[in-house]
C-alpha positions in Angstrom: 153.0 217.5 69.5 151.3 218.1 72.5 149.5 215.1 73.4 145.9 214.8 74.3 145.9 215.9 78.2 148.0 219.1 77.7 145.0 220.2 74.8 142.0 219.9 77.4 144.0 222.2 80.4 141.6 224.8 80.9 138.5 222.1 79.5 136.0 222.2 82.3 135.1 218.5 80.9 138.5 217.1 79.0 135.6 215.9 75.5 133.2 214.5 77.7 130.1 216.8 76.5 128.3 218.6 78.8 129.3 218.4 82.9 125.8 215.9 83.5 127.8 212.9 81.6 130.5 211.0 83.4 128.5 211.3 86.4 127.8 208.5 88.0 128.5 204.6 87.3 125.0 204.7 85.1 127.9 206.9 81.9 129.2 203.0 82.2 126.1 200.5 82.5 126.3 200.0 86.1 128.9 198.7 88.4 130.7 195.6 88.1 128.8 192.9 86.0 125.7 194.5 85.6 123.4 194.8 82.8 124.7 190.8 81.9 121.8 189.7 81.1 120.4 193.0 79.9 122.1 195.8 77.8 125.6 193.6 78.3 125.0 190.0 77.5 126.6 189.8 74.3 130.0 191.0 76.4 129.6 188.2 79.3 129.0 184.2 79.4 125.3 182.4 78.6 124.1 182.5 82.1 122.1 179.7 83.7 122.7 175.5 83.3 123.9 173.8 80.5 123.7 170.1 79.4 124.5 166.9 81.4 126.6 164.9 83.4 126.4 161.6 83.9 127.7 160.9 87.5 131.1 159.2 87.8 129.6 156.3 89.3 128.1 154.7 85.6 131.0 156.6 83.2 133.4 153.8 82.5 137.5 154.6 82.6 138.8 153.3 79.5 142.1 153.3 78.4 143.9 152.4 75.1 147.0 150.9 73.7 148.0 150.9 69.9 148.3 147.6 67.9 152.0 149.3 66.8 153.2 149.8 70.4 152.7 146.7 71.3 154.1 145.6 68.2 157.2 147.7 68.3 157.3 147.1 72.3 157.0 143.0 72.2 160.9 142.4 72.6 161.0 144.6 75.3 158.0 143.7 76.8 159.3 139.6 76.7 162.3 141.1 78.6 160.2 142.5 81.4 158.5 139.0 81.8 155.0 140.2 81.2 154.6 139.2 77.4 155.5 135.3 76.4 157.6 134.6 73.5 156.3 131.8 71.2 157.6 130.5 68.6 156.1 132.1 65.7 155.5 135.0 67.6 154.3 136.7 70.4 151.4 136.1 73.6 150.4 139.3 76.0 147.5 140.2 77.1 147.4 144.5 77.1 145.6 144.6 81.4 149.5 143.7 81.7 151.2 146.3 79.5 148.4 149.5 79.6 149.7 151.6 83.7 147.2 150.7 85.6 145.8 147.9 83.8 144.2 145.9 86.1 141.9 149.1 87.6 140.4 150.4 85.3 136.8 149.5 83.7 138.7 148.4 80.3 141.5 148.8 78.3 140.9 148.8 74.3 143.3 148.0 71.2 143.2 150.1 68.7 144.2 149.8 65.6 147.2 152.2 64.2 150.4 151.8 62.2 152.1 148.5 60.6 152.4 145.4 62.5 155.0 143.1 61.7 155.1 140.3 64.8 152.7 138.1 65.4 150.4 138.8 67.9 147.8 136.3 69.6 146.8 139.7 72.3 144.3 139.4 75.1 142.4 142.7 75.9 139.0 143.9 76.9 137.9 145.3 73.2 139.3 146.3 69.5 138.2 148.2 66.6 138.2 146.7 63.8 141.2 147.7 62.4 143.0 146.8 65.7 141.6 142.8 64.7 142.4 143.6 61.2 146.4 143.9 61.5 146.3 141.4 63.9 145.3 139.2 61.7 147.2 139.9 58.6 150.8 139.5 61.1 149.3 136.2 61.6 148.5 137.1 65.6 145.4 136.5 67.1 143.1 139.0 69.2 141.0 136.9 71.8 138.6 138.9 74.3 139.4 138.7 77.5 137.0 137.1 81.1 135.6 140.0 81.8 134.8 141.1 78.0 133.2 137.5 78.1 130.6 138.6 80.6 129.6 141.5 80.5 129.0 140.9 77.0 127.0 137.6 77.8 125.4 139.6 81.0 126.4 136.4 83.0 124.0 134.4 80.9 126.3 131.3 80.6 125.6 129.4 83.5 121.8 129.9 82.2 122.2 128.0 78.9 123.8 125.2 80.7 121.0 124.6 82.5 118.9 123.9 79.4 
């Protein structure tokens, strides 16, 4: 079988209709991205700005750590000196465990998996499931001083004066 190019030899327009067709960019709707707001809109993303971006200084950086990871690695943390081994379990601070934990706004402990050791965990925030898992294992979830200050908004001193 012969190629289409071979079959078009001798034809004036090579299947493009009349000789007036295929003359300029108008045949393809314009040059480049012409028509992206009119007849070619379905081939391009919407024009204009959409949505809102919060300023970086108003955003809080929150790092998370799983309560299961704390439980599994508690012995390693105690050996490294990051956690303390107590009579019945381990006492640890989530900010010491998470990378750059002291540089971020908050460190939150999330509840997933199992907790087998008794853990006394200090963190800026806890999920409800994390508190439940820690307390079921005989441990305690303690909010850090930084979290308590933000929660009360520094109004503790005013209450003492009254």
